[in-house]
TIKEPA-593389 format. One record per residue: residue number from 1; x, y negated, z negated of N, C-alpha, C, CB in turn. Coordinates in nm, 2 decimals, padded with zeros to 4 digits, always signed. Each point is the difference from the previous one (the first is absolute). Glycine has a CB too. Layout:
BEGIN
<NUM; <X; Y; Z>; <X; Y; Z>; <X; Y; Z>; <X; Y; Z>>
...
//
This chain:
BEGIN
<1; <+00.30; -01.06; -01.96>; <+00.05; +00.11; +00.08>; <+00.11; -00.04; +00.08>; <-00.23; +00.10; +00.00>>
<2; <+00.34; -00.03; +00.01>; <+00.12; -00.03; +00.07>; <-00.03; +00.02; +00.15>; <+00.15; +00.07; -00.19>>
<3; <-00.09; -00.15; +00.27>; <-00.01; +00.00; +00.15>; <+00.12; +00.07; +00.06>; <-00.14; -00.21; +00.00>>
<4; <+00.13; +00.26; +00.12>; <+00.11; +00.06; +00.07>; <-00.02; -00.04; +00.15>; <+00.02; +00.20; -00.16>>
<5; <+00.09; -00.19; +00.23>; <+00.00; -00.04; +00.14>; <-00.05; +00.12; +00.09>; <+00.19; -00.16; -00.04>>
<6; <-00.29; +00.13; +00.12>; <-00.05; +00.10; +00.10>; <+00.02; -00.04; +00.14>; <-00.18; +00.07; -00.17>>
<7; <+00.24; +00.01; +00.25>; <+00.01; -00.02; +00.14>; <-00.06; +00.11; +00.08>; <+00.21; -00.13; -00.04>>
<8; <-00.29; +00.09; +00.14>; <-00.06; +00.10; +00.09>; <+00.06; -00.03; +00.14>; <-00.22; +00.03; -00.14>>
<9; <+00.29; +00.07; +00.20>; <+00.07; -00.02; +00.13>; <-00.04; +00.11; +00.09>; <+00.19; -00.12; -00.11>>
<10; <-00.20; +00.09; +00.24>; <-00.02; +00.10; +00.10>; <+00.12; -00.01; +00.10>; <-00.25; -00.02; -00.02>>
<11; <+00.26; +00.11; +00.11>; <+00.11; -00.01; +00.10>; <+00.01; -00.13; +00.07>; <-00.02; +00.24; +00.03>>
<12; <-00.09; -00.31; -00.02>; <-00.01; -00.13; +00.08>; <+00.02; -00.12; -00.09>; <-00.15; +00.11; +00.15>>
<13; <+00.11; -00.11; -00.28>; <+00.00; -00.13; -00.07>; <-00.02; +00.02; -00.15>; <-00.09; -00.11; +00.20>>
<14; <+00.11; +00.00; -00.27>; <-00.03; +00.00; -00.14>; <-00.14; -00.05; -00.02>; <+00.24; -00.04; -00.07>>
<15; <-00.33; +00.13; +00.02>; <-00.14; -00.03; -00.01>; <-00.03; -00.08; -00.12>; <-00.05; +00.21; +00.13>>
<16; <+00.12; -00.18; -00.24>; <-00.04; -00.06; -00.13>; <+00.13; +00.00; -00.09>; <-00.24; +00.08; +00.02>>
<17; <+00.25; -00.19; -00.09>; <+00.11; -00.01; -00.10>; <-00.04; -00.10; -00.11>; <+00.18; +00.05; +00.17>>
<18; <-00.20; -00.01; -00.29>; <-00.04; -00.09; -00.11>; <+00.02; +00.07; -00.13>; <-00.17; -00.11; +00.15>>
<19; <+00.15; +00.04; -00.26>; <+00.01; +00.05; -00.13>; <-00.15; +00.05; -00.04>; <+00.20; -00.15; -00.06>>
<20; <-00.21; +00.27; +00.01>; <-00.12; +00.06; -00.04>; <+00.01; +00.06; -00.13>; <-00.06; +00.04; +00.24>>
<21; <-00.06; +00.00; -00.31>; <+00.01; +00.06; -00.13>; <-00.05; +00.15; +00.01>; <-00.04; -00.22; -00.10>>
<22; <-00.03; +00.26; +00.21>; <-00.04; +00.13; +00.02>; <-00.02; +00.04; +00.14>; <-00.11; -00.01; -00.22>>
<23; <+00.14; +00.13; +00.26>; <-00.02; +00.05; +00.13>; <-00.06; +00.14; -00.01>; <+00.20; -00.13; +00.09>>
<24; <-00.31; +00.15; -00.02>; <-00.07; +00.13; +00.01>; <+00.01; +00.05; +00.14>; <-00.16; -00.06; -00.19>>
<25; <+00.21; +00.18; +00.22>; <+00.02; +00.05; +00.13>; <-00.04; +00.15; -00.01>; <+00.18; -00.16; +00.06>>
<26; <-00.20; +00.22; +00.06>; <-00.03; +00.14; +00.01>; <+00.12; +00.07; +00.06>; <-00.25; -00.04; +00.02>>
<27; <+00.31; +00.13; -00.10>; <+00.11; +00.08; +00.06>; <-00.06; +00.12; +00.06>; <+00.16; -00.08; -00.18>>
<28; <-00.08; +00.16; +00.25>; <-00.05; +00.12; +00.06>; <-00.04; +00.11; -00.11>; <+00.14; -00.05; +00.20>>
<29; <-00.09; +00.03; -00.32>; <-00.04; +00.09; -00.11>; <-00.10; -00.06; -00.10>; <+00.22; +00.10; +00.02>>
<30; <-00.27; -00.22; +00.01>; <-00.10; -00.06; -00.09>; <+00.02; -00.15; -00.02>; <-00.02; +00.22; -00.11>>
<31; <-00.07; -00.28; +00.03>; <+00.01; -00.14; -00.02>; <+00.11; -00.04; -00.10>; <-00.25; -00.01; +00.05>>
<32; <+00.31; -00.11; -00.03>; <+00.11; -00.04; -00.08>; <-00.03; -00.15; -00.05>; <+00.16; +00.16; +00.12>>
<33; <-00.12; -00.19; -00.24>; <-00.01; -00.13; -00.05>; <+00.14; -00.04; -00.05>; <-00.24; +00.02; -00.07>>
<34; <+00.29; -00.14; +00.12>; <+00.13; -00.05; -00.03>; <-00.01; -00.13; -00.07>; <+00.10; +00.12; +00.20>>
<35; <-00.03; -00.13; -00.32>; <+00.02; -00.13; -00.07>; <+00.14; -00.02; -00.02>; <-00.22; +00.03; -00.12>>
<36; <+00.26; -00.15; +00.07>; <+00.14; -00.03; -00.03>; <+00.06; +00.10; -00.09>; <-00.05; -00.24; +00.03>>
<37; <+00.18; +00.27; -00.01>; <+00.08; +00.09; -00.07>; <-00.04; +00.15; +00.02>; <+00.03; -00.18; -00.17>>
<38; <-00.09; +00.21; +00.28>; <-00.04; +00.13; +00.03>; <+00.13; +00.08; +00.03>; <-00.23; -00.07; +00.10>>
<39; <+00.22; +00.20; -00.13>; <+00.12; +00.09; +00.03>; <+00.02; +00.00; +00.15>; <-00.05; +00.14; -00.20>>
<40; <+00.18; -00.15; +00.25>; <+00.03; +00.00; +00.14>; <-00.04; +00.14; +00.06>; <+00.19; -00.16; -00.04>>
<41; <-00.24; +00.15; +00.17>; <-00.03; +00.12; +00.07>; <-00.03; -00.04; +00.15>; <-00.09; +00.12; -00.21>>
<42; <+00.08; -00.02; +00.29>; <-00.04; -00.02; +00.14>; <-00.10; +00.11; +00.04>; <+00.23; -00.10; +00.06>>
<43; <-00.34; +00.06; +00.01>; <-00.10; +00.09; +00.04>; <-00.06; -00.04; +00.13>; <-00.05; +00.05; -00.24>>
<44; <-00.01; +00.05; +00.31>; <-00.07; -00.03; +00.13>; <-00.13; -00.05; -00.03>; <+00.12; +00.18; +00.12>>
<45; <-00.17; -00.27; -00.04>; <-00.13; -00.06; -00.01>; <-00.10; +00.05; +00.10>; <+00.11; -00.21; -00.08>>
<46; <-00.23; +00.22; +00.03>; <-00.11; +00.04; +00.09>; <-00.06; -00.12; +00.07>; <-00.06; +00.19; -00.16>>
<47; <-00.04; -00.17; +00.24>; <-00.07; -00.11; +00.07>; <-00.11; -00.05; -00.09>; <+00.05; +00.09; +00.23>>
<48; <-00.03; -00.21; -00.29>; <-00.09; -00.05; -00.10>; <+00.03; -00.15; -00.03>; <-00.03; +00.24; -00.10>>
<49; <-00.06; -00.31; +00.05>; <+00.03; -00.14; -00.04>; <+00.10; +00.00; -00.12>; <-00.23; -00.07; +00.08>>
<50; <+00.32; -00.03; -00.08>; <+00.08; -00.03; -00.12>; <-00.07; -00.11; -00.07>; <+00.22; +00.08; +00.11>>
<51; <-00.24; -00.07; -00.24>; <-00.07; -00.10; -00.08>; <+00.10; -00.07; -00.09>; <-00.22; +00.13; +00.00>>
<52; <+00.23; -00.26; +00.03>; <+00.11; -00.08; -00.07>; <-00.07; -00.10; -00.10>; <+00.15; +00.02; +00.21>>
<53; <-00.10; -00.02; -00.33>; <-00.05; -00.10; -00.10>; <+00.11; -00.10; -00.03>; <-00.16; +00.18; -00.10>>
<54; <+00.12; -00.31; +00.11>; <+00.10; -00.11; -00.02>; <+00.00; -00.04; -00.15>; <-00.04; -00.08; +00.24>>
<55; <+00.14; +00.01; -00.28>; <+00.00; -00.05; -00.14>; <-00.12; -00.08; -00.04>; <+00.25; +00.00; +00.02>>
<56; <-00.31; -00.07; +00.07>; <-00.12; -00.08; -00.04>; <-00.13; +00.08; +00.01>; <+00.12; -00.20; +00.09>>
<57; <-00.11; +00.33; -00.07>; <-00.12; +00.09; +00.00>; <-00.06; +00.02; +00.14>; <-00.04; -00.08; -00.23>>
<58; <+00.08; +00.00; +00.33>; <-00.05; +00.02; +00.13>; <+00.04; +00.14; +00.05>; <+00.01; -00.24; +00.05>>
<59; <-00.10; +00.30; +00.04>; <+00.03; +00.13; +00.06>; <+00.00; -00.01; +00.15>; <-00.10; +00.12; -00.20>>
<60; <+00.19; -00.06; +00.26>; <+00.01; +00.00; +00.15>; <+00.02; +00.15; +00.04>; <+00.09; -00.24; +00.02>>
<61; <-00.15; +00.28; +00.09>; <+00.02; +00.13; +00.06>; <+00.07; -00.01; +00.13>; <-00.20; +00.09; -00.12>>
<62; <+00.28; +00.01; +00.15>; <+00.07; +00.01; +00.13>; <-00.03; +00.13; +00.06>; <+00.19; -00.16; -00.08>>
<63; <-00.22; +00.17; +00.20>; <-00.02; +00.13; +00.07>; <+00.13; +00.06; +00.03>; <-00.22; -00.08; +00.10>>
<64; <+00.25; +00.20; -00.16>; <+00.13; +00.06; +00.02>; <-00.02; +00.14; +00.07>; <+00.09; -00.12; -00.21>>
<65; <-00.02; +00.14; +00.32>; <-00.01; +00.12; +00.07>; <+00.12; +00.08; -00.01>; <-00.15; -00.11; +00.16>>
<66; <+00.16; +00.18; -00.28>; <+00.12; +00.09; -00.02>; <+00.13; -00.07; -00.03>; <-00.12; +00.16; +00.14>>
<67; <+00.22; -00.09; -00.15>; <+00.13; -00.05; -00.03>; <+00.06; +00.05; -00.13>; <-00.06; -00.20; +00.13>>
<68; <+00.14; +00.12; -00.20>; <+00.06; +00.03; -00.13>; <-00.01; -00.11; -00.10>; <+00.15; +00.15; +00.12>>
<69; <-00.16; -00.11; -00.24>; <+00.00; -00.10; -00.12>; <+00.13; +00.03; -00.07>; <-00.25; -00.01; -00.02>>
<70; <+00.33; -00.10; +00.00>; <+00.12; +00.01; -00.08>; <-00.01; -00.09; -00.12>; <+00.14; +00.05; +00.20>>
<71; <-00.13; +00.00; -00.32>; <+00.00; -00.07; -00.13>; <+00.14; -00.01; -00.05>; <-00.24; +00.07; -00.05>>
<72; <+00.29; -00.19; +00.03>; <+00.14; -00.02; -00.05>; <-00.01; -00.08; -00.13>; <+00.10; +00.02; +00.24>>
<73; <+00.01; -00.04; -00.30>; <+00.00; -00.08; -00.12>; <-00.03; -00.15; +00.03>; <+00.17; +00.16; -00.10>>
<74; <-00.13; -00.21; +00.22>; <-00.02; -00.14; +00.03>; <-00.12; -00.03; +00.09>; <+00.24; -00.02; -00.02>>
<75; <-00.33; +00.12; +00.04>; <-00.12; -00.02; +00.08>; <-00.05; +00.12; +00.07>; <+00.08; -00.23; +00.04>>
<76; <-00.18; +00.21; +00.05>; <-00.06; +00.11; +00.07>; <-00.01; -00.04; +00.15>; <-00.14; +00.07; -00.21>>
<77; <+00.17; +00.03; +00.29>; <-00.01; -00.02; +00.15>; <-00.09; +00.11; +00.06>; <+00.23; -00.10; +00.00>>
<78; <-00.32; +00.06; +00.08>; <-00.08; +00.09; +00.08>; <+00.06; -00.01; +00.14>; <-00.22; -00.02; -00.14>>
<79; <+00.27; +00.13; +00.19>; <+00.05; +00.01; +00.14>; <-00.11; +00.07; +00.08>; <+00.25; +00.01; -00.08>>
<80; <-00.34; -00.09; +00.13>; <-00.12; +00.06; +00.07>; <+00.02; +00.02; +00.14>; <-00.14; -00.12; -00.17>>
<81; <+00.07; +00.23; +00.22>; <+00.00; +00.02; +00.15>; <-00.07; -00.12; +00.06>; <+00.00; +00.25; -00.03>>
<82; <-00.11; -00.30; -00.03>; <-00.08; -00.12; +00.04>; <-00.06; -00.05; -00.12>; <-00.04; +00.09; +00.24>>
<83; <+00.02; -00.22; -00.24>; <-00.07; -00.07; -00.12>; <-00.06; -00.13; +00.05>; <+00.16; +00.11; -00.17>>
<84; <-00.28; -00.14; +00.12>; <-00.06; -00.13; +00.05>; <-00.07; -00.06; -00.12>; <-00.04; +00.09; +00.23>>
<85; <+00.05; -00.22; -00.24>; <-00.08; -00.08; -00.10>; <-00.14; -00.02; +00.05>; <+00.21; -00.12; -00.07>>
<86; <-00.31; +00.10; -00.02>; <-00.14; -00.01; +00.05>; <-00.02; -00.10; +00.11>; <-00.06; +00.06; -00.23>>
<87; <+00.13; -00.18; +00.22>; <-00.02; -00.10; +00.10>; <+00.06; +00.03; +00.13>; <+00.00; -00.16; -00.19>>
<88; <+00.08; +00.26; +00.20>; <+00.06; +00.04; +00.13>; <-00.08; +00.11; +00.07>; <+00.22; -00.06; -00.10>>
<89; <-00.32; +00.11; +00.04>; <-00.07; +00.11; +00.06>; <-00.12; -00.05; +00.08>; <+00.06; +00.15; -00.19>>
<90; <-00.05; -00.11; +00.32>; <-00.11; -00.03; +00.09>; <-00.11; +00.11; -00.02>; <+00.16; -00.11; +00.17>>
<91; <-00.27; +00.07; -00.24>; <-00.10; +00.10; -00.04>; <-00.07; +00.07; +00.12>; <-00.04; -00.14; -00.20>>
<92; <+00.02; +00.06; +00.31>; <-00.06; +00.06; +00.12>; <+00.09; +00.11; +00.06>; <-00.12; -00.22; +00.05>>
<93; <+00.25; +00.19; -00.04>; <+00.10; +00.09; +00.05>; <+00.01; +00.13; -00.09>; <+00.13; -00.20; +00.10>>
<94; <-00.13; +00.17; -00.23>; <+00.00; +00.12; -00.09>; <-00.12; +00.08; +00.01>; <+00.14; -00.13; -00.16>>
<95; <-00.26; +00.07; +00.18>; <-00.12; +00.08; +00.02>; <+00.00; +00.08; +00.13>; <-00.12; -00.18; -00.13>>
<96; <+00.18; +00.12; +00.23>; <+00.01; +00.08; +00.13>; <+00.10; +00.11; -00.02>; <-00.05; -00.21; +00.13>>
<97; <+00.15; +00.19; -00.20>; <+00.10; +00.11; -00.03>; <-00.07; +00.11; -00.08>; <+00.19; -00.16; +00.01>>
<98; <-00.27; +00.13; -00.11>; <-00.07; +00.09; -00.08>; <-00.09; +00.09; +00.09>; <+00.01; -00.16; -00.20>>
<99; <-00.09; +00.09; +00.29>; <-00.09; +00.07; +00.08>; <+00.07; +00.09; +00.10>; <-00.16; -00.19; -00.02>>
<100; <+00.27; +00.14; +00.08>; <+00.08; +00.08; +00.09>; <+00.06; +00.13; -00.07>; <+00.06; -00.21; +00.13>>
<101; <-00.02; +00.19; -00.26>; <+00.06; +00.11; -00.07>; <-00.11; +00.10; -00.04>; <+00.18; -00.15; -00.09>>
<102; <-00.30; +00.10; +00.06>; <-00.11; +00.10; -00.03>; <-00.04; +00.08; +00.13>; <-00.08; -00.16; -00.18>>
<103; <+00.08; +00.09; +00.29>; <-00.03; +00.08; +00.13>; <+00.11; +00.10; +00.03>; <-00.12; -00.20; +00.09>>
<104; <+00.25; +00.16; -00.12>; <+00.11; +00.09; +00.03>; <-00.01; +00.12; -00.10>; <+00.14; -00.19; +00.08>>
<105; <-00.18; +00.17; -00.20>; <-00.01; +00.11; -00.10>; <-00.11; +00.10; +00.04>; <+00.07; -00.16; -00.18>>
<106; <-00.17; +00.11; +00.24>; <-00.11; +00.09; +00.05>; <+00.05; +00.10; +00.10>; <-00.17; -00.18; -00.05>>
<107; <+00.26; +00.14; +00.14>; <+00.04; +00.09; +00.10>; <+00.15; +00.05; -00.01>; <-00.16; -00.12; +00.15>>
<108; <+00.22; +00.09; -00.26>; <+00.14; +00.04; -00.02>; <+00.02; +00.14; -00.05>; <+00.04; -00.24; -00.05>>
<109; <+00.08; +00.29; +00.07>; <+00.04; +00.13; -00.04>; <+00.13; -00.01; -00.07>; <-00.12; +00.11; +00.19>>
<110; <+00.14; -00.04; -00.30>; <+00.13; +00.01; -00.08>; <+00.08; -00.13; -00.01>; <+00.00; +00.23; +00.07>>
<111; <+00.11; -00.24; +00.01>; <+00.08; -00.12; -00.01>; <-00.07; -00.13; +00.04>; <+00.20; +00.15; +00.05>>
<112; <-00.28; -00.14; +00.05>; <-00.08; -00.11; +00.04>; <-00.10; -00.04; -00.11>; <+00.01; +00.07; +00.24>>
<113; <-00.06; +00.02; -00.31>; <-00.09; -00.02; -00.11>; <+00.08; -00.08; -00.11>; <-00.14; +00.21; +00.05>>
<114; <+00.26; -00.17; -00.08>; <+00.07; -00.06; -00.11>; <+00.04; -00.15; +00.04>; <+00.10; +00.22; -00.06>>
<115; <-00.07; -00.24; +00.19>; <+00.03; -00.13; +00.05>; <-00.12; -00.09; -00.01>; <+00.18; +00.09; +00.15>>
<116; <-00.29; -00.04; -00.11>; <-00.13; -00.07; +00.00>; <-00.04; -00.03; -00.15>; <-00.07; +00.10; +00.22>>
<117; <+00.09; +00.00; -00.30>; <-00.04; -00.02; -00.14>; <+00.09; -00.12; -00.07>; <-00.07; +00.25; -00.01>>
<118; <+00.20; -00.25; +00.04>; <+00.08; -00.10; -00.05>; <-00.04; -00.14; +00.06>; <+00.19; +00.17; -00.03>>
<119; <-00.22; -00.17; +00.16>; <-00.04; -00.13; +00.06>; <-00.13; -00.05; -00.07>; <+00.10; +00.07; +00.22>>
<120; <-00.19; +00.02; -00.25>; <-00.13; -00.04; -00.07>; <+00.03; -00.05; -00.14>; <-00.12; +00.17; +00.13>>
<121; <+00.21; -00.10; -00.20>; <+00.03; -00.05; -00.14>; <+00.07; -00.14; +00.01>; <+00.03; +00.24; -00.08>>
<122; <+00.06; -00.26; +00.17>; <+00.06; -00.13; +00.02>; <-00.10; -00.11; +00.02>; <+00.21; +00.11; +00.09>>
<123; <-00.31; -00.08; +00.01>; <-00.10; -00.10; +00.03>; <-00.09; -00.02; -00.12>; <+00.00; +00.08; +00.24>>
<124; <-00.04; +00.02; -00.31>; <-00.08; -00.02; -00.12>; <+00.06; -00.09; -00.11>; <-00.10; +00.22; +00.05>>
<125; <+00.23; -00.20; -00.07>; <+00.08; -00.08; -00.10>; <+00.00; -00.14; +00.05>; <+00.14; +00.20; -00.07>>
<126; <-00.11; -00.22; +00.20>; <+00.01; -00.14; +00.06>; <-00.14; -00.07; -00.02>; <+00.18; +00.07; +00.16>>
<127; <-00.29; +00.00; -00.13>; <-00.13; -00.06; -00.01>; <-00.03; -00.03; -00.15>; <-00.08; +00.13; +00.20>>
<128; <+00.11; -00.04; -00.29>; <-00.02; -00.03; -00.14>; <+00.08; -00.12; -00.05>; <-00.03; +00.25; -00.03>>
<129; <+00.16; -00.26; +00.06>; <+00.08; -00.11; -00.05>; <-00.04; -00.13; +00.08>; <+00.19; +00.16; -00.06>>
<130; <-00.22; -00.15; +00.19>; <-00.04; -00.11; +00.08>; <-00.12; -00.07; -00.06>; <+00.10; +00.11; +00.20>>
<131; <-00.19; -00.04; -00.26>; <-00.12; -00.06; -00.06>; <+00.04; -00.10; -00.12>; <-00.13; +00.21; +00.07>>
<132; <+00.25; -00.19; -00.12>; <+00.04; -00.09; -00.11>; <+00.01; -00.14; +00.04>; <+00.13; +00.19; -00.10>>
<133; <-00.10; -00.22; +00.23>; <+00.01; -00.14; +00.04>; <-00.13; -00.07; +00.00>; <+00.19; +00.07; +00.14>>
<134; <-00.30; +00.00; -00.14>; <-00.13; -00.06; +00.00>; <-00.03; -00.05; -00.14>; <-00.08; +00.15; +00.18>>
<135; <+00.14; -00.09; -00.28>; <-00.03; -00.04; -00.14>; <+00.11; -00.09; -00.06>; <-00.11; +00.22; -00.03>>
<136; <+00.21; -00.26; +00.11>; <+00.10; -00.09; -00.05>; <-00.01; -00.14; +00.06>; <+00.15; +00.19; -00.03>>
//
């Protein structure tokens, strides 16, 4: 299987850069799978883990909180609002954020509800991906 270059960047830093053979992400319109020689396109990303497969078969997940995916002939870039590797996630902090977002959801109205819902989704993705560090 051919490899391609994947970079995941946020406004603050480059989170990931390496050669991979497959990338699975969730766009706002559904799940996407990217392999080498994929047709070029750009799409918005949802809040969900990005699943990366390396040439040796290893798999790594990255917590991605929205942004854009750009597929080009020479590689793929995720321009994320926020992104964290499993080893960077403070599970206690993510759990507190989840609990806070759940409390906010209970008492929120309209716009507040949407903000709290997004905060909860980000916390759940971080907790999910953060658990990967325990298995590596």
